[in-house]
N, C-alpha and C positions, 0 to 999 in steps of 0.2 A: 504494499500500499503506499507506503512512505520511506524516505532515507532511514528512519528510525525503526522502521520493521511494521509491527501490527499495533493494532489498539490493545489496551490491556484486556486479559481474559476474566478478571474479577469483575462483578456487577457494580461495584462503586468505582468511582474515580481514584486514581493513585493521589497521593497527598504528599508533597515534599515541602520541608520548612526551610526558609531563609533567615539566618540570624547574622548577627554583629553588631559592633559599636556603633553609635550614632554618628552619621557622616561618611561610613565606609563604603556605601554605594550600592546598599540594598535595592532600594527602589530604581536607581538607574540601571542595576543588572536585570532586573525584571522587565524594565523597558527594552532591554537588548534581547531579552529571550522570548517574550510575547511573538514579535515577527517571524523569529526563527522556528517557534513551533507551529504558528500558523502556517508558514510555508509548506510544511511537510503534513499537514492535515491533523494536527493534534488538537484538540477540543478543549479549552480550557478556562479556568476562573482564577481569579486572585481574591485572597483575604489578606488585609493588612492589619496591623496592630498599631496603635500610639496610645500613650498615656492616658490624656483625656482630650484628643482631638481626632477628626478623621482627616487629617492632611496628607498622608501617602495616599489613601484611597482616591481622595479628591485630585492630587495629582494626576494619577493612573485614569482617572474617569475622564479628565480634561486632556488626555495626551493623544487622543484620536487613534491609539494603538488597538484598543481594545472597546466592545460594546459596554458602556458604562455600567449595565445593568450586571455584569460579570465580575465587577468589583465591589466586595463588601468589606465593611469596616468593622473592627471590634475596638473600643474603648477599653482598655485594660484598668485604668483606676489605680494602677499599683505598678511595682516593678515588672517590666516585660517579662521575666523569665516565669512570673506566676502564672500566668494565663497560656504558657506554652509548655510548663513543666508540672508545675506543683498542682494546679487544677486547671486544665485545658478545656473545660465544660463549655465555655464561650465560643472557643474556636473550634470545636466538635460540632457545636450547634450550628455555627455559620457554615461549616462544610456541608453538613446534612442538608442546609436550606439551599445551598448552592447546587447540590445534587437533585433535590426536589424542583429546582427552577429550570436546570439544564440537565434532563437525564442522559444526555448523550456524552457527558463530560468524560474525557480522558484522564485531565489531570487539574489539581487543584493546587496552586501555590501558596504557602501561608508565610507572610512575612512578618517577623517579630518586631517588635519595637526595637530602638537602639538599647544594647544591653552589654554588658561586661563580658569577660572572658571565661565567667563560671556559667554562661549561659548554655543550656542544653535543652534539646526538645523531648517531651513525652513520645514514647513509641505507639502511646495509645492514641496519639494525634496524627503522626506522620509515618510514612513508610521508610523516610531516608531524609537527611537534610545536610545543609551544608552551612559553613560559617564565613563571614565576609569580613576581612582586615583590609587594611591598604597600606602603602608605603609611606604616604604622609604621616603616619601615626608613629614612625620610628621603626629602627631595623631589630630592635629587641622583642617585638612580640611574640615571635614564635618562642623564644626562649623562656618567656614567662611559663608556657608549659600549662596554660589553664585548660579546664575540662573542654570548653569549646573547641581549643585548637587539637587535643589530642582526641576527642571522642567523635568528631564530625565526621559524616561518610565522605565529605568532600570539604577542604580548605581552600577559598578563594583568596588570592592576595592581588587586590585590585589596585589602580591608578598608577601602573608600572609607568607611565609616561611622566609622571611628577618626580620620579626618582632623582634625577639631576638636578632638580631644584630645591631639594631638601636634604641633601647630602647622603642619599640612601643609594646602595648597591642593590638593585632589584633582584638581580641574579643570585646575588649571595644570600638575599632575604629566603628566596625560593630554595635554594640548597639547603639552607639551614632548617627550613620547615619541613622538607622530605626528609631529613635526616632525624628529626625529633619525631615526626609521624612515623618513622620507621618505613619509608617510602609509599605509605599510604596516598591515597588521591590528593593531590595538590596542585592548583592551577593559576597562573598568573594570567592577568588580563587588564585590560583598560576599556572602561565602559564608555568613557566620554571621547566621542570620534573615533571609537573603535569598531566601526562597521565591518571592517575586514579581518578584526584581530582573530587569529587562529585561537587565543585562549576562550573567547566567547564560544565558537563552535565545538569546542572540546568539553565546555562545560554541558553543552545541549547533548552531545554524543553521551557524555556519563550518566546523564539523566535517563536517557533513553536505554541503555545498557542496564543500569543498577535499578532503574524504577520500572520503566514500561515494559521491561524484559521480566528481570530478576524477581524483582520484588513483587509484581503482580502475577507472577506465575506463567506469564506467556513465552511461546516459544520463537527465539530469534528466527 
């Protein structure tokens, strides 16, 4: 059917989480992923989480990239990890509402509000999750070895184009992250102005392989 293979075999949509600190580029990454998935026929929706606003959802709704009705907002009202890990009830309810509205969904992207390196996703909420950091935060983020860095199914190192301007060696950060993660999937990319960035294509391929095939039980 598509470059990613076939639709999920399970009756419900696959669910992936995107976490990361404030400003690391989570929403920008989603803006890059949407057209790539749409181009290969993946039917998707997005759930965003913010503390007490709907800012990220409204940004995606205005983007023109996706039907605004396919973007839902969760207002956490507490630390962002609360509603993606400790008690993901609000996000589970939002995902179920997405499936009711759009019964042919293949994929639901759940974006966490900006959080720290201790943030992880409950596997009651998602099948697979990634954590986004960026080089502008400094070159020591991987060395901090937070649970998000170590446990994420995929670590994304964003804003590689900014590395020369902040005195960071992006390749060294990537190499160190791979070492710390014992070579578990780690991808560097740039979301801004990176339409042809191979890192973004690699993220799509990782989701296609790990989620739309493996996690959902579909045969490649």
